[in-house]
C-alpha positions as CSV (number, residue, x, y, z in Angstrom):
1,X,81.8,102.9,70.2
2,X,83.3,106.1,68.8
3,X,87.0,106.2,68.9
4,X,87.2,109.6,70.5
5,X,84.9,108.6,73.4
6,X,87.0,106.8,76.0
7,X,85.4,104.6,78.7
8,X,85.9,107.2,81.5
9,X,84.2,109.8,79.3
10,X,81.4,107.4,78.5
11,X,80.9,106.6,82.2
12,X,80.9,110.4,82.9
13,X,78.1,110.8,80.3
14,X,76.1,108.1,82.1
15,X,76.7,109.8,85.5
16,X,75.6,113.1,84.0
17,X,72.4,111.5,82.6
18,X,71.7,110.0,86.0
19,X,72.1,113.4,87.7
20,X,69.8,115.0,85.2
21,X,67.3,112.2,85.8
22,X,67.4,112.7,89.5
23,X,66.9,116.5,89.1
24,X,63.9,115.8,86.8
25,X,62.4,113.5,89.3
26,X,62.7,116.0,92.1
27,X,61.2,118.7,89.9
28,X,58.3,116.4,89.1
29,X,57.7,115.7,92.8
30,X,57.7,119.4,93.7
31,X,55.7,120.7,90.8
32,X,51.9,120.7,90.5
33,X,48.7,122.5,91.5
34,X,49.8,122.1,95.1
35,X,53.2,123.7,95.8
36,X,55.5,121.3,97.7
37,X,58.7,122.5,99.2
38,X,62.0,120.7,99.0
39,X,61.8,119.6,102.7
40,X,58.4,117.9,102.1
41,X,59.8,116.2,99.1
42,X,62.8,114.9,101.1
43,X,60.4,113.8,103.9
44,X,58.3,111.9,101.5
45,X,61.3,110.2,99.9
46,X,62.6,109.3,103.4
47,X,59.3,107.8,104.3
48,X,58.4,110.4,107.0
49,X,54.7,111.3,107.2
50,X,52.7,114.1,108.8
51,X,52.6,116.9,106.3
52,X,50.1,117.4,103.5
53,X,52.9,118.0,101.0
54,X,54.6,114.8,101.8
55,X,51.4,112.9,101.4
56,X,50.8,114.4,98.0
57,X,54.3,113.5,96.9
58,X,54.2,110.0,98.2
59,X,50.7,109.0,97.2
60,X,50.2,110.8,93.9
61,X,53.3,112.3,92.4
62,X,56.0,109.7,93.2
63,X,54.1,106.7,91.6
64,X,53.3,108.8,88.5
65,X,56.9,110.0,88.1
66,X,58.2,106.5,88.4
67,X,55.7,105.2,85.9
68,X,56.7,108.1,83.5
69,X,60.3,107.2,83.8
70,X,59.6,103.5,83.2
71,X,57.5,104.2,80.2
72,X,60.0,106.5,78.6
73,X,62.9,104.1,79.3
74,X,60.9,101.2,77.8
75,X,60.0,103.1,74.6
76,X,63.7,104.2,74.2
77,X,64.9,100.6,74.7
78,X,62.4,99.4,72.1
79,X,63.5,102.0,69.7
80,X,67.2,101.3,70.2
81,X,66.7,97.6,69.6
82,X,64.6,98.2,66.5
83,X,67.1,100.6,65.1
84,X,69.8,97.9,65.5
85,X,67.6,95.2,63.9
86,X,66.8,97.4,60.9
87,X,70.1,99.5,60.9
88,X,67.9,102.5,60.3
89,X,67.6,105.5,62.7
90,X,63.9,106.0,61.6
91,X,62.8,102.8,63.3
92,X,60.5,103.4,66.2
93,X,57.6,101.5,67.9
94,X,55.2,104.3,67.1
95,X,56.2,104.9,63.5
96,X,56.3,101.2,62.6
97,X,53.0,100.3,64.2
98,X,54.1,98.4,67.3
99,X,52.4,100.9,69.6
100,X,49.2,100.6,67.5
101,X,49.2,96.9,67.8
102,X,49.7,97.0,71.5
103,X,47.0,99.6,71.8
104,X,44.5,97.4,69.9
105,X,45.2,94.5,72.2
106,X,44.9,96.5,75.4
107,X,41.8,98.4,74.2
108,X,40.0,95.3,73.0
109,X,40.4,93.5,76.3
110,X,39.4,96.6,78.3
111,X,36.2,97.1,76.2
112,X,35.4,93.4,76.5
113,X,35.6,93.7,80.3
114,X,38.7,91.6,80.8
115,X,41.2,94.4,81.6
116,X,43.3,91.9,83.5
117,X,44.4,90.5,80.2
118,X,45.4,93.9,78.8
119,X,49.1,93.3,79.3
120,X,49.3,89.9,77.5
121,X,47.0,91.2,74.7
122,X,49.1,94.3,74.2
123,X,52.2,92.1,74.0
124,X,50.5,89.9,71.4
125,X,49.4,92.9,69.4
126,X,52.9,94.4,69.4
127,X,54.5,91.1,68.5
128,X,52.1,90.5,65.6
129,X,52.8,94.1,64.4
130,X,56.6,93.7,64.4
131,X,56.4,90.4,62.7
132,X,54.2,91.8,59.9
133,X,56.4,94.9,59.4
134,X,59.7,93.0,59.5
135,X,58.4,90.2,57.2
136,X,56.9,92.5,54.6
137,X,59.8,95.0,54.7
138,X,62.6,92.5,54.3
139,X,64.3,93.0,50.9
140,X,66.7,90.0,51.3
141,X,65.3,87.0,53.2
142,X,68.7,85.4,53.4
143,X,70.6,88.4,54.8
144,X,67.9,90.0,56.9
145,X,68.3,93.2,54.9
146,X,65.6,95.9,54.9
147,X,65.0,98.6,52.3
148,X,64.4,101.9,54.1
149,X,61.6,103.0,51.7
150,X,59.8,99.7,51.9
151,X,60.2,99.7,55.7
152,X,58.6,103.1,56.1
153,X,55.8,102.4,53.7
154,X,55.1,99.1,55.4
155,X,55.1,100.7,58.8
156,X,52.8,103.5,57.7
157,X,50.3,101.0,56.2
158,X,50.4,98.7,59.3
159,X,50.0,101.7,61.6
160,X,47.0,102.9,59.5
161,X,45.4,99.5,59.8
162,X,45.8,99.5,63.6
163,X,44.4,103.0,63.6
164,X,41.3,101.8,61.8
165,X,40.8,99.0,64.3
166,X,41.2,101.4,67.1
167,X,38.5,103.7,65.6
168,X,36.2,100.6,65.2
169,X,36.7,99.6,68.8
170,X,36.0,103.2,70.0
171,X,32.8,103.3,67.9
172,X,31.4,100.1,69.5
173,X,32.6,100.9,73.0
174,X,30.1,102.0,75.7
175,X,29.6,105.7,75.7
176,X,30.6,105.9,79.4
177,X,34.1,104.5,78.5
178,X,34.8,106.4,75.3
179,X,36.1,109.7,76.8
180,X,38.5,107.9,79.2
181,X,39.7,105.6,76.4
182,X,40.4,108.4,74.0
183,X,42.4,110.3,76.6
184,X,44.4,107.2,77.4
185,X,45.1,106.6,73.7
186,X,46.6,110.1,73.4
187,X,49.1,109.2,76.1
188,X,48.0,109.6,79.7
189,X,49.9,109.0,82.9
190,X,47.1,110.3,85.2
191,X,46.0,106.7,86.0
192,X,49.5,105.2,86.4
193,X,49.2,104.7,90.2
194,X,51.1,101.3,90.2
195,X,54.6,101.7,88.6
196,X,55.8,98.3,89.8
197,X,54.8,96.4,86.6
198,X,56.5,98.7,84.1
199,X,59.6,99.0,86.3
200,X,59.8,95.2,86.5
201,X,59.5,94.8,82.7
202,X,62.1,97.6,82.3
203,X,64.6,95.6,84.5
204,X,63.9,92.4,82.6
205,X,64.2,93.9,79.1
206,X,67.4,95.9,79.9
207,X,69.0,92.9,81.6
208,X,68.2,90.6,78.7
209,X,69.4,93.1,76.1
210,X,72.6,93.7,78.0
211,X,73.2,90.0,78.2
212,X,73.1,89.9,74.4
213,X,75.1,93.1,74.0
214,X,78.0,91.3,72.2
215,X,75.7,89.7,69.6
216,X,73.7,93.0,69.3
217,X,77.0,94.9,68.6
218,X,77.8,92.4,65.9
219,X,74.3,92.6,64.4
220,X,74.6,96.3,64.2
221,X,77.4,95.9,61.7
222,X,75.1,93.9,59.4
223,X,73.8,90.3,59.4
224,X,76.5,89.1,57.0
225,X,79.4,90.2,59.3
226,X,77.4,89.0,62.4
227,X,77.2,85.5,60.9
228,X,80.9,85.5,60.2
229,X,81.5,86.4,63.9
230,X,79.5,83.4,65.0
231,X,76.2,85.1,65.8
232,X,73.0,83.2,65.2
233,X,71.3,86.0,63.3
234,X,67.8,84.5,63.1
235,X,67.7,83.6,66.8
236,X,69.2,86.9,67.9
237,X,66.8,88.9,65.7
238,X,63.8,86.9,67.0
239,X,64.9,87.6,70.6
240,X,65.2,91.3,69.9
241,X,61.8,91.3,68.3
242,X,60.3,89.8,71.4
243,X,62.1,92.2,73.7
244,X,61.0,95.3,71.7
245,X,57.4,94.0,71.6
246,X,57.4,93.4,75.4
247,X,58.8,96.8,76.1
248,X,56.3,98.5,73.8
249,X,53.4,96.5,75.3
250,X,54.3,97.4,78.9
251,X,54.6,101.1,78.0
252,X,51.3,101.2,76.1
253,X,49.4,99.3,78.8
254,X,50.7,101.8,81.4
255,X,50.3,105.1,79.5
256,X,48.7,104.6,76.1
257,X,50.3,105.5,72.8
258,X,53.2,107.9,73.3
259,X,55.0,108.7,70.1
260,X,58.5,109.5,69.0
261,X,60.3,108.9,72.3
262,X,61.7,105.7,70.8
263,X,62.8,107.6,67.7
264,X,64.5,110.7,69.1
265,X,66.2,109.4,72.3
266,X,68.2,106.4,70.9
267,X,69.3,108.4,67.8
268,X,70.5,111.3,69.9
269,X,72.2,109.0,72.4
270,X,74.0,107.2,69.6
271,X,75.3,110.5,68.3
272,X,76.9,111.1,71.7
273,X,78.0,107.7,72.9
274,X,78.5,105.8,69.6
275,X,77.0,102.4,68.9
276,X,78.4,100.2,71.7
277,X,75.2,98.7,73.1
278,X,76.7,98.1,76.5
279,X,76.7,101.8,77.0
280,X,74.0,102.9,74.5
281,X,71.2,100.8,76.0
282,X,71.4,102.0,79.6
283,X,72.1,105.5,78.4
284,X,69.0,105.5,76.2
285,X,66.9,104.1,79.0
286,X,68.0,106.8,81.4
287,X,67.6,109.6,78.8
288,X,64.2,108.3,77.6
289,X,62.9,108.1,81.2
290,X,64.1,111.5,81.9
291,X,62.5,113.0,78.8
292,X,59.1,111.6,79.6
293,X,59.3,112.7,83.3
294,X,60.0,116.2,82.1
295,X,57.3,116.0,79.4
296,X,54.7,114.7,81.9
297,X,55.6,117.4,84.4
298,X,55.1,120.0,81.7
299,X,51.8,118.4,80.6
300,X,50.2,118.6,84.0
301,X,51.6,122.1,85.0
302,X,51.5,124.3,81.8
303,X,47.7,124.7,81.8
304,X,47.1,123.6,85.4
305,X,44.6,122.5,86.7
306,X,43.9,121.2,83.1
307,X,46.2,118.3,82.2
308,X,47.4,117.8,78.7
309,X,48.0,114.3,77.3
310,X,51.7,113.7,77.4
311,X,51.6,112.1,74.0
312,X,50.7,115.4,72.5
313,X,53.9,117.1,73.8
314,X,56.1,114.2,72.6
315,X,54.5,114.4,69.2
316,X,55.1,118.1,69.0
317,X,58.7,117.4,69.7
318,X,59.0,114.2,67.6
319,X,57.3,115.2,64.3
320,X,59.9,117.9,63.4
321,X,62.7,115.5,64.4
322,X,61.3,112.7,62.3
323,X,61.0,115.0,59.3
324,X,64.5,116.2,59.7
325,X,65.9,112.6,59.9
326,X,63.8,111.6,56.9
327,X,65.2,114.4,54.9
328,X,68.8,113.5,56.0
329,X,68.2,109.9,54.9
């Protein structure tokens, strides 16, 4: 943690992020093709029924806003964990191909008619992708060191491979499914009517990561120093791989491929809070969820009644940020 940032100030930042998240959620519930007043929003949140606005909020907008928050938080957590593993601010589930692997798993099971297996298949795809990237990009097998150039090149190649498989699956998919699948792949929260699963995965991943926060803090200093401090580097790295893959799979299964949230948010949060994972992880989760709630609200209101894929907006924000970071590195 940065020396100039005391614990009270860090907690104040977390409280500020929570307030911003609450404001973003209220804005998402009130905004849309049907205007909903603040009273109807409060009625819906309190469980009171009877007005059309409250029904719209409770049945349509609240599940979508919760799903958007969960997906953004999951992507941010995955990015934060990967940036610790690789000690590289350019690490991100989208850039390194984890999102592509998860998308192939979910897409393949959906086309095959076994959509109930989309979640496990997405997890398997993300896990395979992360193992491929981390194995091929490792410059020093003994010290778990990663060369930045090799890492990026490996991620680009693996992501391109998943992209080719996605194109193949879309080519053989029934015509009636293709349009919906393409829209989902671009990042779509319109069908996210059941936020329970991603919220549950978010709780599991965040709790597990915080339980390992001491070891993760040591690992962020480098595998050599972590070993000296008594951390089982291989075991901790494998656990973080699995958590990042699980978070990515849950996010992709819910909303398709949404890029750059896992890149921008953890890096920006680290600049403010420092590298203490006990504060960084929950802060990144709140900030990532808030960002995606705002992006999804903009996606469905800017050109209303036409809805934009939220992944398009995050890419427009993320590409310049990625290029800037790449130039700095």
